[in-house]
C-alpha angles and dihedrals in degrees: 000000000000113000098247091055094056127098089233091060091054090047091051091051088056090044091055090060091074094048101089086070094051116112123186092210092056091044091057093044093053099042120051090183096054096105094049092045094051102038132070147162123252128173109308096348147063123224126203110194095164096105091061126104094256138102136187097273092049094048090048090055091047090052089051088051089054090052094047093049092048098241093159092049091050090048092050091049089056092051090049090057096245118160097260091156087084100177091059097027092234135139118240107226111151084129088065089063090069098038114117116255116268094010096120134061131191124034095346096053094084096047088049091052089051090050092055093044089056092041094054092048091049094048092047090052091047090055090047090055092046090054094046106099090191091066108073099158136037119197115200113201117194141107137225112359091358088063111023097056099048093040093050093047095047090052092046093051096041092123089060092048104097133140098019136096126283115272124221127183125209121185110134115090086215101112092220090078097051094041092053092051096045092049091072099044139086119220095224092054100043131093119197122207114199110200116193125130093209097026086228101090103135099215094044094048092047089055091043093052091051091047090051092048090050091048092054093042089055091055098266113155109163103075091166091060098042102040128062128179126217099196148119089230107065092162090065091048089051089062087066092052092258112145103169111075134164115197140197137191141265089251091066112086119206096247089049096045106095088094090061133060086301084075092066093109089054091053091047091050099046105018133247097285093054092046089052090051089053089055090049092053091051091048090053089056090046089056092048091051093046098046113024117098111258093249091057096034109111098201088049094049092048094045091051091048088055090054091048092052096043101044107025107027094034101234109159098188145028126210122219114209109183112187095205126081090220090064095054092117094046095095091055091047091050091048090064095039095054105026096043091045100045105016092110138122101203132061128232090277092054094253118145110247120234092209138058124261132187117031121224109266117211142148152123134235121281121292092007090072092047089063093047126029099007087087088072093045092056101038108015121112094248121068100220121193115249127200115209119198117190136172121216099206120045125217092229139060099242096109096172091056093052093047089053091047094051093044089054092051091050092044095052093051090047094047093050090054101039101034121184131267111215134173088228104071089207089066097040116115114194097208121193088111117150127239143163123216120208115188127194121190089220137347100251132149090262096048092045090052091051093047093052092046089050090058092045092055093042089057089048091055097052091044091050091051091049092048094240133148095236094186107066128069110195092154090068091062100061097069091046091056093049092046090060091055094044093049089061090047091052087060097043102032090227109154099166112139095011124127114258096253096050091045091052093048091047090055092050093049095053 
């Protein structure tokens, strides 16, 4: 049953009517058990949800909503390998990519064996590259999920990246990005990774063609040694002279692909053991999501909180404030994960939804955001939810810096809740602003894997409640189709049939 047709949805609408009077400060004062009730452990992290605009009766109704919309049944269908991507008739099995070898029987045993066959070949190649002293630089060319995931993970695990080549990431078709990277490289010492599931992605192939032309212009001859394809279409890569390919399967979506061969740059950066630990951390979160009761299931609790904020309290966005430099690309990664998955206006049956779905995800790392957009969070008219992510143990020896960083994270969450009453209205901060606090003991491959999997499953939960297919992205295709037509028009100047605005811009750009 779709969420807005359930009794719980109607009850939550009534529940929301009392919420303008809710005050976090009063909630803490009246309930000594609030922190314990709204915080919990999950694999590799601790979550404090107590500063959110939620209480026990509301969470109970949200859990009932999850039951009435069949969240658990949809989750179980995913883990059984059923084709829950209904518009493309595909299974959704990114979770299989981090499943231990030999741990499944029945129909999924063979796909799991194939996963590990590819994984072992990929990890062996990663170690080969790391040991090759002639390769000083690796350039990864992709876009979307083929870029955001690996780039985010390599940055996050930078402290573990020792002994291997330098990693560079190219995604933007804007030639300024590629030109700047190539300017500092030597063809004979550079390895290019071309990441495209179909090997037809326009932006990726444009960058790859230019990289290949640069390689040959610099005297490069051995394309087979210096170019590798991460693709499900090795025959197309072969037409480029590429012989080394690592593939993946239709049931791996782009934004869920860093666990697959798309993760090769991660393995090259950190080594095979660390990559394996990242898979293990994600698998631990998979098990938590699959087995924990809904009331103690962190992805479920967070996904339901997202529904509560979006549909009943009217929050259109959520800010991510990661207090760790290694997580500086996490907001961008989460933008794709959540907004591409759940940014949809029709349900799985093609019916137009009468309610909003995915919030806008945005943010900046740590103290940078404090000196920018936090002004709006503290004193703007809308009380937007904020998600703090902090790491207890740093990966450096600058203890004073880390103490200052953590104190700022704690202070901002506290200030949002408490506010400040001041006689000068310009300085007055109303407080009562919601936030979540996620705490990792350390940013390790395992904890990063668990954190990413937590967000994947959280998005699944909200999408399941809303009745969405969270695993297609047809909206991405429209602009690509139009771009092909307009590229030809930029060359010819033909504006026939165009709208007046596009025609005028076309004329100015020629």
